[in-house]
C-alpha positions as CSV (number, residue, x, y, z in Angstrom):
1,M,79.2,81.0,45.0
2,T,77.5,82.6,42.0
3,R,73.8,83.4,42.3
4,P,71.8,81.3,39.8
5,S,69.9,84.1,38.1
6,D,67.1,81.8,36.8
7,I,66.1,80.5,40.2
8,S,65.1,83.4,42.5
9,P,65.5,87.2,42.7
10,Y,65.6,87.0,46.5
11,P,68.9,87.0,48.4
12,F,70.5,83.9,49.7
13,V,70.2,83.5,53.5
14,Y,73.9,84.2,54.0
15,E,73.5,87.5,52.2
16,A,70.5,88.5,54.3
17,L,72.4,87.6,57.5
18,A,75.4,89.6,56.4
19,S,73.1,92.6,55.6
20,A,71.7,92.4,59.1
21,F,75.1,92.2,60.8
22,H,76.1,95.3,58.8
23,A,72.9,97.1,59.8
24,E,73.9,96.4,63.5
25,G,76.9,98.6,63.0
26,T,79.5,95.9,62.4
27,N,82.7,97.6,61.2
28,V,85.3,94.8,61.7
29,L,85.0,91.1,61.5
30,F,87.6,88.8,63.1
31,A,87.4,85.4,61.5
32,L,88.9,82.1,60.4
33,L,87.0,80.8,57.4
34,G,85.5,77.4,56.6
35,D,82.5,75.8,55.0
36,G,80.1,77.1,57.7
37,N,80.9,80.8,57.5
38,M,82.9,81.6,54.3
39,H,79.9,82.7,52.1
40,W,78.5,84.8,54.9
41,A,81.9,86.4,55.6
42,A,82.5,87.2,52.0
43,S,79.1,88.9,51.8
44,L,79.8,90.9,54.9
45,T,83.2,92.3,53.7
46,T,81.6,93.1,50.3
47,L,79.4,95.5,52.3
48,G,82.5,97.4,53.4
49,V,83.2,95.6,56.7
50,R,86.9,95.1,57.4
51,G,87.9,91.4,57.6
52,V,90.8,90.6,60.0
53,Y,91.7,87.0,59.5
54,A,93.4,85.1,62.3
55,R,95.4,81.9,62.2
56,H,93.5,80.2,65.0
57,E,89.8,80.3,65.9
58,H,90.5,81.0,69.6
59,C,92.5,84.1,68.5
60,A,89.7,85.4,66.2
61,C,87.4,85.3,69.2
62,A,89.9,86.8,71.6
63,M,90.7,89.6,69.1
64,A,87.0,90.5,68.9
65,T,86.8,90.4,72.7
66,M,89.5,93.0,73.2
67,Y,88.3,95.0,70.2
68,S,84.9,95.3,72.0
69,N,86.7,96.2,75.3
70,A,88.7,98.9,73.6
71,T,85.9,100.5,71.6
72,G,82.8,99.9,73.6
73,N,81.1,98.3,70.6
74,V,79.9,94.8,70.2
75,G,82.7,92.6,68.9
76,V,82.0,90.3,66.0
77,A,83.9,87.1,65.3
78,S,83.2,84.1,63.0
79,V,84.4,80.6,62.8
80,T,83.2,77.5,61.0
81,C,81.0,74.9,62.6
82,G,82.2,71.9,64.6
83,P,85.9,72.0,65.3
84,G,86.0,75.7,64.4
85,L,83.6,76.5,67.2
86,T,85.2,74.0,69.7
87,Q,88.5,75.9,69.4
88,T,86.9,79.0,70.8
89,M,85.7,77.7,74.2
90,T,88.4,79.3,76.3
91,A,88.1,82.7,74.6
92,L,84.3,82.5,74.9
93,A,84.5,81.6,78.6
94,T,86.9,84.5,79.2
95,A,84.5,87.0,77.4
96,V,81.6,85.7,79.6
97,Q,83.6,86.2,82.8
98,A,84.6,89.7,81.7
99,R,81.0,90.6,80.6
100,V,82.1,91.5,77.1
101,P,79.3,92.0,74.4
102,L,80.3,89.7,71.6
103,V,78.5,88.0,68.7
104,V,80.0,85.0,67.0
105,F,78.7,83.6,63.8
106,A,79.6,80.0,63.7
107,G,77.4,78.1,61.2
108,E,76.2,74.6,61.9
109,G,76.5,71.3,60.1
110,P,74.0,70.8,57.2
111,I,70.6,69.6,58.4
112,K,69.8,67.6,55.3
113,A,73.0,65.5,55.3
114,A,72.9,61.9,56.5
115,F,76.6,62.4,57.6
116,Y,78.8,65.4,58.0
117,N,82.1,64.8,59.7
118,Q,82.2,68.2,61.4
119,S,78.8,68.0,63.0
120,I,78.5,68.3,66.8
121,D,75.8,69.4,69.2
122,Q,77.1,73.0,69.6
123,A,74.6,74.5,72.0
124,P,75.7,72.6,75.1
125,L,79.3,73.5,74.6
126,V,78.5,77.2,74.2
127,T,76.0,77.4,77.1
128,A,78.5,75.6,79.3
129,T,80.8,78.7,79.0
130,G,78.0,81.0,80.1
131,A,77.4,82.3,76.5
132,H,74.0,82.4,74.9
133,Y,73.3,80.1,71.9
134,I,70.9,80.8,69.1
135,A,70.1,78.0,66.6
136,G,68.9,79.6,63.4
137,R,66.6,77.1,61.8
138,S,63.6,79.2,60.5
139,L,63.8,81.0,57.2
140,A,61.0,83.3,58.3
141,R,62.9,84.4,61.4
142,M,66.4,84.4,59.9
143,T,67.3,88.1,60.2
144,D,65.4,88.2,63.6
145,Y,68.0,85.9,64.9
146,V,70.7,88.5,64.3
147,R,68.6,91.2,66.0
148,D,68.1,88.8,69.0
149,A,71.9,88.1,69.2
150,F,72.9,91.7,69.2
151,F,70.1,92.5,71.7
152,V,71.3,89.9,74.2
153,A,74.9,90.9,73.7
154,R,74.1,94.6,74.3
155,T,71.6,94.3,77.2
156,E,73.1,91.4,79.0
157,R,76.8,92.2,78.2
158,R,77.7,88.6,77.3
159,P,78.7,86.7,74.2
160,V,76.2,85.2,71.9
161,V,76.9,82.5,69.3
162,L,74.6,82.3,66.3
163,G,74.6,78.9,64.5
164,V,72.9,78.6,61.1
165,P,73.2,75.3,59.1
166,L,75.5,75.7,56.1
167,D,73.0,74.2,53.7
168,L,70.3,76.5,55.0
169,Q,72.5,79.5,54.5
170,Q,72.7,78.8,50.8
171,Q,69.0,78.7,50.2
172,S,67.1,81.6,48.8
173,L,65.4,83.6,51.5
174,G,62.2,83.3,49.5
175,A,60.9,86.8,50.3
176,S,62.1,90.3,50.6
177,F,63.0,91.5,54.1
178,S,63.4,94.7,56.0
179,Y,65.6,94.9,59.1
180,K,65.2,96.9,62.3
181,P,68.5,96.8,64.3
182,S,68.5,95.8,68.0
183,A,69.3,99.4,69.1
184,G,65.7,100.3,68.3
185,F,64.4,97.8,70.9
186,I,66.7,98.6,73.8
187,P,65.1,100.7,76.5
188,H,66.9,103.9,77.3
189,F,66.6,104.9,80.9
190,S,67.4,108.2,82.7
191,K,70.2,108.2,85.2
192,I,69.5,106.3,88.4
193,L,69.2,108.7,91.3
194,P,70.0,107.4,94.8
195,N,67.3,107.0,97.5
196,P,67.7,109.9,100.0
197,E,67.4,107.5,102.9
198,D,70.3,105.4,101.6
199,V,72.3,108.6,101.1
200,G,71.7,109.5,104.7
201,K,73.1,106.1,105.8
202,A,76.2,106.7,103.7
203,V,76.8,110.2,105.0
204,A,76.4,109.0,108.6
205,A,78.9,106.3,108.0
206,I,81.4,108.8,106.6
207,A,80.8,111.1,109.5
208,T,82.0,108.5,112.0
209,A,84.9,107.1,110.0
210,R,88.5,108.4,110.2
211,K,90.4,106.4,107.5
212,I,88.4,106.4,104.3
213,V,89.3,105.0,100.9
214,V,87.4,105.8,97.8
215,L,87.7,102.9,95.4
216,A,86.9,103.4,91.7
217,G,86.0,100.7,89.2
218,K,85.0,100.6,85.5
219,G,81.6,102.0,86.4
220,A,83.2,105.2,87.7
221,L,85.5,105.5,84.7
222,H,82.6,105.0,82.2
223,A,80.4,107.5,84.1
224,G,83.1,110.2,84.0
225,A,83.1,110.2,87.8
226,R,86.9,110.6,88.3
227,A,86.7,114.2,89.6
228,A,83.8,113.4,91.9
229,C,85.7,110.5,93.4
230,E,88.6,112.9,94.1
231,E,86.3,115.5,95.5
232,L,84.8,113.1,98.0
233,A,88.2,111.8,99.0
234,D,89.5,115.3,99.4
235,A,86.5,116.3,101.5
236,C,87.1,113.3,103.8
237,G,90.8,113.5,104.0
238,G,90.8,110.0,102.5
239,M,92.8,107.9,100.0
240,L,92.0,107.0,96.4
241,A,92.3,103.5,95.0
242,T,91.3,101.6,91.9
243,T,90.5,98.2,90.5
244,L,93.0,96.6,88.1
245,P,91.2,97.7,84.9
246,T,91.1,101.3,86.1
247,R,94.7,101.4,87.4
248,G,96.4,104.7,86.9
249,M,93.2,106.8,87.3
250,F,94.6,108.6,90.4
251,D,98.3,108.4,89.8
252,H,98.4,112.2,89.5
253,H,96.9,112.6,93.0
254,P,99.3,112.7,96.0
255,F,97.0,110.3,97.8
256,G,96.3,108.0,95.0
257,I,97.5,104.6,96.4
258,G,97.0,102.6,93.2
259,I,95.4,99.2,92.8
260,S,93.3,97.5,95.5
261,G,93.8,93.7,95.6
262,G,96.6,91.3,95.2
263,Y,98.3,93.7,92.8
264,A,98.4,96.5,95.4
265,R,101.7,98.3,95.9
266,A,103.3,97.9,99.3
267,A,102.2,101.3,100.6
268,G,98.7,100.9,99.3
269,K,98.3,97.5,100.9
270,T,99.3,98.9,104.3
271,L,96.8,101.8,103.9
272,L,94.0,99.5,102.8
273,H,94.5,97.3,105.8
274,E,94.1,100.4,108.0
275,T,90.9,101.8,106.4
276,D,87.7,101.8,108.5
277,L,85.4,102.8,105.6
278,L,85.6,101.9,101.9
279,V,83.5,103.8,99.5
280,C,83.3,101.6,96.4
281,V,82.2,103.4,93.2
282,G,81.2,101.4,90.1
283,A,83.1,98.3,91.1
284,S,81.8,94.8,92.0
285,L,84.2,94.2,94.9
286,S,85.4,90.9,93.4
287,Y,87.6,88.3,95.0
288,F,90.6,89.9,93.4
289,T,89.8,93.5,94.4
290,A,89.5,92.3,98.0
291,D,92.7,90.1,97.7
292,S,90.8,87.0,98.7
293,G,89.2,88.9,101.6
294,R,92.5,89.9,103.2
295,L,92.2,93.6,102.5
296,F,89.9,96.1,104.4
297,Q,88.7,93.2,106.6
298,N,87.7,95.6,109.4
299,A,86.2,98.3,107.2
300,K,82.6,99.1,106.7
301,V,81.8,99.2,102.9
302,I,79.5,101.5,100.9
303,Q,78.8,100.4,97.4
304,I,77.5,102.9,94.7
305,D,76.5,100.9,91.6
306,T,73.7,100.6,89.1
307,R,73.7,96.8,89.8
308,P,74.7,96.4,93.4
309,V,75.0,92.8,94.7
310,G,74.8,91.5,98.2
311,L,77.0,88.4,97.6
312,K,80.1,88.5,95.4
313,H,82.4,85.5,95.0
314,G,81.2,84.0,98.3
315,R,81.7,87.2,100.3
316,K,79.3,89.9,101.5
317,A,79.8,92.8,99.1
318,A,78.9,95.8,101.2
319,D,77.1,97.1,104.3
320,I,75.4,100.1,102.7
321,Y,74.2,100.2,99.1
322,L,73.4,103.1,96.9
323,H,71.5,102.0,93.8
324,A,72.6,104.8,91.6
325,D,74.8,106.0,88.7
326,A,78.3,106.6,90.0
327,G,78.2,110.4,89.4
328,E,74.8,110.9,90.9
329,G,75.5,108.8,94.0
330,L,78.7,110.6,94.7
331,R,77.2,114.1,94.2
332,A,74.3,113.2,96.5
333,I,76.8,112.2,99.2
334,I,79.1,115.2,98.7
335,D,76.2,117.7,98.8
336,R,75.1,116.4,102.2
337,L,78.5,116.3,103.9
338,P,79.0,119.0,106.5
339,S,81.8,121.4,105.6
340,D,83.7,120.6,108.8
341,R,83.1,116.9,108.5
342,L,86.5,115.5,109.0
343,D,89.9,115.8,110.7
344,P,92.2,115.3,107.7
345,G,94.8,113.7,110.0
346,W,95.2,110.5,107.9
347,R,96.8,112.6,105.1
348,T,100.3,113.5,106.1
349,A,103.4,114.5,104.2
350,A,105.0,111.3,105.3
351,I,102.2,109.2,103.8
352,A,102.4,111.2,100.6
353,T,106.1,110.5,100.4
354,E,105.5,106.8,101.0
355,I,102.9,106.7,98.2
356,A,105.2,108.5,95.8
357,D,107.9,105.9,96.3
358,L,108.1,103.9,93.0
359,T,108.9,100.7,94.8
360,A,105.9,98.4,94.4
361,D,107.6,95.4,96.1
362,G,110.9,95.8,97.9
363,T,111.5,92.1,98.5
364,E,115.1,91.2,97.8
365,F,116.1,88.1,95.7
366,A,119.5,86.6,94.9
367,T,120.9,87.9,91.7
368,Q,121.0,85.5,88.7
369,P,123.9,86.5,86.4
370,G,122.9,87.5,82.9
371,L,119.2,87.7,83.8
372,I,117.1,90.8,84.7
373,D,114.8,91.2,87.6
374,P,111.3,91.4,86.0
375,R,110.5,94.4,88.3
376,D,113.5,96.3,86.8
377,A,112.6,95.2,83.3
378,V,109.1,96.7,83.6
379,A,110.6,99.9,85.2
380,A,112.9,100.2,82.2
381,I,110.0,99.7,79.8
382,D,108.1,102.4,81.7
383,M,111.0,104.8,81.4
384,V,111.2,104.6,77.6
385,I,107.6,104.0,76.4
386,P,105.5,107.3,76.0
387,K,102.7,107.6,78.5
388,D,100.0,107.9,75.9
389,W,100.8,104.6,74.1
390,E,98.4,101.7,74.5
391,I,99.4,99.0,77.0
392,V,98.1,95.5,76.9
393,N,98.5,93.5,80.1
394,S,98.4,89.7,79.7
395,S,97.7,87.0,82.3
396,G,100.0,84.8,84.3
397,H,102.8,85.4,86.8
398,C,104.2,88.3,84.7
399,A,100.9,90.3,84.8
400,Y,101.6,91.6,88.2
401,F,104.8,93.3,87.1
402,A,103.2,95.0,84.1
403,A,100.4,96.3,86.3
404,Q,102.9,98.4,88.2
405,L,103.4,100.9,85.3
406,R,102.9,104.5,86.6
407,G,101.3,107.7,85.3
408,R,99.3,106.0,82.5
409,K,95.6,106.6,82.0
410,P,93.3,103.7,82.4
411,E,91.8,104.5,79.0
412,N,95.2,103.4,77.6
413,F,95.5,100.2,79.7
414,N,93.9,97.2,78.2
415,V,93.4,94.1,80.4
416,I,91.0,91.2,80.7
417,R,92.0,88.9,83.6
418,E,88.7,87.4,84.8
419,F,89.1,83.8,83.7
420,G,92.8,83.6,84.5
421,A,93.7,82.1,81.1
422,I,97.1,82.7,79.5
423,G,97.6,82.6,75.8
424,N,95.4,85.6,75.0
425,G,98.0,88.5,75.1
426,L,99.0,88.6,71.4
427,S,95.4,88.3,70.2
428,Y,94.3,91.1,72.6
429,A,97.1,93.3,71.4
430,I,95.9,92.8,67.8
431,G,92.4,93.6,68.8
432,V,93.5,96.9,70.4
433,A,95.7,97.7,67.4
434,V,92.7,97.3,65.0
435,A,90.5,99.3,67.3
436,K,93.0,102.2,67.6
437,P,95.0,102.3,64.4
438,E,96.4,105.7,65.2
439,K,98.1,104.4,68.4
440,T,101.2,102.3,69.0
441,V,100.4,99.2,71.1
442,V,102.7,97.7,73.6
443,L,102.1,94.1,74.8
444,I,103.7,92.9,78.0
445,D,103.4,89.1,78.0
446,G,105.1,86.0,79.3
447,D,106.9,83.4,77.1
448,G,104.5,80.7,78.0
449,S,101.5,82.8,77.0
450,L,103.1,84.0,73.8
451,M,104.1,80.5,72.7
452,M,100.5,79.2,72.9
453,H,99.5,81.3,69.9
454,A,102.8,82.5,68.4
455,Q,101.3,81.8,64.9
456,E,99.5,85.2,65.2
457,L,102.9,86.9,64.7
458,E,102.2,86.2,61.1
459,T,98.9,88.0,61.4
460,V,100.8,91.0,62.9
461,R,103.1,91.1,59.9
462,R,100.4,90.6,57.4
463,L,98.3,93.4,58.8
464,G,101.3,95.7,59.2
465,L,100.3,96.5,62.8
466,R,102.5,98.8,64.9
467,L,103.1,96.5,67.9
468,L,105.9,96.3,70.4
469,I,105.8,92.9,72.0
470,C,107.7,92.8,75.3
471,V,108.1,89.2,76.4
472,L,109.2,88.6,80.0
473,N,110.9,85.3,79.3
474,D,111.6,83.1,82.3
475,G,111.8,80.0,80.2
476,A,108.9,78.4,82.0
477,Y,105.3,78.7,83.1
478,G,106.0,81.1,85.9
479,S,103.1,80.5,88.2
480,E,103.5,76.8,88.0
481,I,107.3,76.6,88.8
482,H,106.9,78.8,91.8
483,K,104.1,76.7,93.2
484,M,105.9,73.5,92.5
485,R,109.1,74.7,94.1
486,A,107.1,75.9,97.2
487,D,105.5,72.5,97.5
488,G,108.8,70.7,97.1
489,I,108.0,68.9,93.9
490,S,109.9,68.8,90.6
491,D,109.3,71.7,88.3
492,E,110.6,69.9,85.2
493,G,107.1,69.7,83.6
494,A,106.8,73.5,83.6
495,V,110.4,74.4,82.5
496,F,111.1,74.7,78.8
497,G,114.2,77.0,78.4
498,R,114.3,80.5,77.1
499,G,115.5,79.8,73.6
500,D,115.6,82.8,71.3
501,L,112.2,84.3,70.8
502,S,113.7,87.3,69.0
503,A,114.9,84.9,66.2
504,M,111.4,83.4,66.1
505,A,110.0,86.9,65.5
506,R,112.4,87.5,62.7
507,G,111.4,84.2,61.2
508,F,107.8,85.6,61.0
509,G,109.1,88.7,59.2
510,L,109.2,91.0,62.3
511,R,112.0,92.7,64.0
512,G,113.4,91.0,67.1
513,A,116.0,91.7,69.8
514,K,117.2,89.7,72.8
515,I,117.6,91.7,76.0
516,H,119.7,90.6,78.9
517,E,121.0,94.0,80.2
518,L,119.0,97.0,81.4
519,D,121.1,99.5,79.4
520,Q,119.8,97.9,76.2
521,F,116.3,99.4,76.5
522,P,116.9,103.1,75.4
523,A,118.7,102.3,72.2
524,L,116.3,99.5,71.3
525,F,113.4,101.8,71.8
526,E,114.8,104.5,69.6
527,A,115.4,101.9,66.9
528,F,111.8,100.7,67.2
529,R,110.4,104.2,67.1
530,T,112.0,104.9,63.7
531,A,111.6,101.4,62.2
532,D,107.9,101.6,61.5
533,Q,107.6,97.8,61.9
534,A,106.4,95.5,64.7
535,E,109.1,94.2,67.0
536,L,109.5,91.6,69.7
537,W,111.8,92.2,72.7
538,D,112.9,88.8,74.2
539,I,113.6,89.9,77.8
540,H,115.4,87.2,79.7
541,I,114.3,87.6,83.3
542,A,115.2,85.9,86.5
543,D,113.0,82.9,87.4
544,N,113.5,83.3,91.2
545,V,111.6,86.6,91.6
546,T,108.1,86.0,92.8
547,T,105.2,88.4,93.1
548,P,103.5,89.3,96.4
549,V,100.4,87.5,95.0
550,M,102.4,84.3,94.5
551,R,104.1,84.5,97.9
552,A,100.7,84.9,99.6
553,H,99.4,81.9,97.7
554,V,102.3,79.5,98.4
555,H,102.7,80.6,102.1
556,K,99.0,80.5,103.1
């Protein structure tokens, strides 16, 4: 749209909004354009912001979500009003559950039109997901709406949708404006120090415990408290565990037992059942981390967190709370531990050997000719992929297998599982690839999830992203067929056949290979390394291998 020079010297509303987004530090915009956002988006990219254009609105929102997760910055996405926004509901709900700061510019239908076929009451839809909605209707407050959106996203760590009617966007602002970004209004606090009385309670509990596990979550990772977690565990002769997002943090430690929860390795699960004291650092002790309450049932729990909660997912979270930063809480406890505090008897050479065993799940299944056990497929991927490459773990039945990769730092492991939605993997991988252009990104996904948004393979090719897409292809929706079979009902509604996903990738202009033997992995990896092009591995896996999580679900 060309500015009519004889009407007003002041910027259009969409230009002022774009300037405000730019001032908030927006570097990348993930979008699908339409009437409600295209003038604003064009203005934003004119300011030097990179535009990444998806083929589906859900995917634009999901890409921005993982971009935020990978960078620590507020993710920015944009879709048009009405159907453009309704397409994002699952991605928004997922970002809410994962507490990802996200701002979505969505536009609204024109307020002066008697009829507009894409009009809908957008606010109830957005707020139903748990996201915040801002309806931008006042010219005088137009740029303030942007500040408010970023303020909420940053301070509450949740998505915000800003809707501005498209005809209002194309009006002249009518006045000059200055903009003060939200960062100038956010209070900055000193580190939270624990109450000495609470520290005393924690130390007393440690003094009487004999089998202690120190469990680290994202709060510990972001606070740089890895070494302090290890110091406490070493002082207590205890074990070290993590939540799923921080898996790999203690893989180098002989008594790092891996993930706590349904994804726990066999040895780790046994040790977590035995613990009598769990020291939880920067983790919320969710339903998943506690494996539906089946782990550490008899243990007393200490929670160190800046936002401790008494009730989490219907369960009592802890017995002793330290309201403190992860590092400060750990240091206060360590400094008050007696030097001869513990008999390190729980740590033995035999346990260290059991922990080092690479077998996450030793359950045997009947061999299916021409198909690969998914556990073996992931082990083969783990053998060839360099440890410093970025891994994206999707959702669904296959996600358990990908979580068993060993010796990889949590900073290079990208996962959002909170809402349990499949179909996000490819979008998340694109978000990571845009966030970290110097890295090679490996997505491990299922065929059902990939096929939900396979159109984004075109986005991968168009952007020239360096992705290796590993599809664990069981020809079905894995979780559903295993539940159906366990319940004795027909699985035909969840079985679709494996097809040839490698041919589909080639159709989108990418490289593709079908894998049905383990000895194919090394040569294919070397070819990928030298090809400098995105590639899809269509790995045909057995559909009779179930995860421990699934077996616990269907047999309960």
